[in-house]
C-alpha positions as CSV (number, residue, x, y, z in Angstrom):
1,M,82.8,86.4,177.6
2,V,86.4,87.4,177.3
3,V,88.0,89.3,180.2
4,L,90.7,91.7,179.1
5,P,93.3,93.0,181.5
6,L,92.8,96.6,182.4
7,Q,95.4,98.8,180.7
8,P,96.8,101.8,182.6
9,T,95.8,105.1,180.9
10,A,97.6,108.4,181.0
11,N,95.2,111.0,182.2
12,L,96.6,114.5,182.7
13,Y,94.3,117.5,183.2
14,V,94.6,121.1,184.3
15,D,93.3,120.9,187.9
16,S,93.3,124.7,188.5
17,C,94.8,127.9,187.3
18,W,94.6,131.2,189.1
19,L,96.0,134.8,189.0
20,S,98.2,136.0,191.9
21,S,96.5,139.4,191.8
22,P,92.9,140.4,190.8
23,I,94.4,143.4,188.9
24,V,95.7,142.8,185.4
25,Q,97.5,145.7,183.7
26,L,98.7,145.9,180.1
27,G,102.5,146.1,179.9
28,Q,103.0,144.5,183.3
29,A,103.9,141.0,184.4
30,L,100.9,138.7,184.8
31,E,101.7,136.1,187.6
32,F,99.6,133.0,188.0
33,T,99.7,129.5,189.4
34,L,99.1,126.4,187.3
35,S,98.3,123.0,188.7
36,I,98.2,119.8,186.5
37,Q,97.0,116.5,187.9
38,N,98.2,113.0,186.7
39,S,95.3,110.7,187.7
40,S,96.7,107.7,185.9
41,E,98.6,104.7,187.3
42,K,101.8,105.4,185.4
43,D,104.2,108.3,185.3
44,A,103.8,111.0,182.6
45,E,107.3,111.8,181.4
46,N,108.5,114.8,179.3
47,V,104.9,115.9,178.4
48,P,105.0,119.1,176.4
49,V,103.0,122.1,177.7
50,R,102.4,125.3,175.8
51,L,101.0,128.6,177.0
52,M,98.9,130.2,174.3
53,L,97.5,133.8,174.5
54,N,95.1,134.9,171.8
55,G,96.2,132.1,169.6
56,T,99.9,132.9,170.0
57,Q,102.4,130.7,171.8
58,K,104.0,132.6,174.6
59,A,105.9,129.8,176.4
60,V,106.7,126.1,176.1
61,T,108.1,123.6,178.5
62,S,107.9,119.9,179.3
63,L,107.0,118.3,182.6
64,T,107.2,115.0,184.3
65,I,104.5,114.0,186.8
66,P,104.6,110.8,188.8
67,A,101.5,108.7,188.8
68,G,98.7,110.1,191.0
69,Q,100.7,113.3,191.7
70,K,100.1,117.0,191.0
71,W,102.5,119.4,189.2
72,K,102.2,123.0,190.5
73,R,104.2,126.0,189.4
74,H,104.1,129.8,189.7
75,L,104.5,131.4,186.2
76,A,104.8,134.9,184.9
77,L,104.1,136.4,181.5
78,R,104.6,140.0,180.5
79,L,101.5,141.4,178.8
80,P,102.1,143.7,175.8
81,S,101.1,147.4,176.3
82,Q,98.0,148.7,174.5
83,D,100.0,149.6,171.4
84,G,101.5,146.1,171.3
85,R,104.9,146.8,172.7
86,K,106.3,145.2,175.8
87,Q,107.1,147.5,178.7
88,Q,110.6,147.3,180.2
């Protein structure tokens, strides 16, 4: 039997995501909260995060989450109107 030392693993996952309002309207801002958990024993640094809507990238950012901590942000995205144009 060979005992190998346990290697720390990076384990990030979306803990939760919820809308600020139960009403979603085309052409209006969609506000939501995103929570990502780092359940590993090491910091996750400069991890890219992309927001995709119907297969199209709408936003990109990077985040750093210390080991065992949670990253939580309020985000907004303007939905296109029914004809595909953004409302002002």
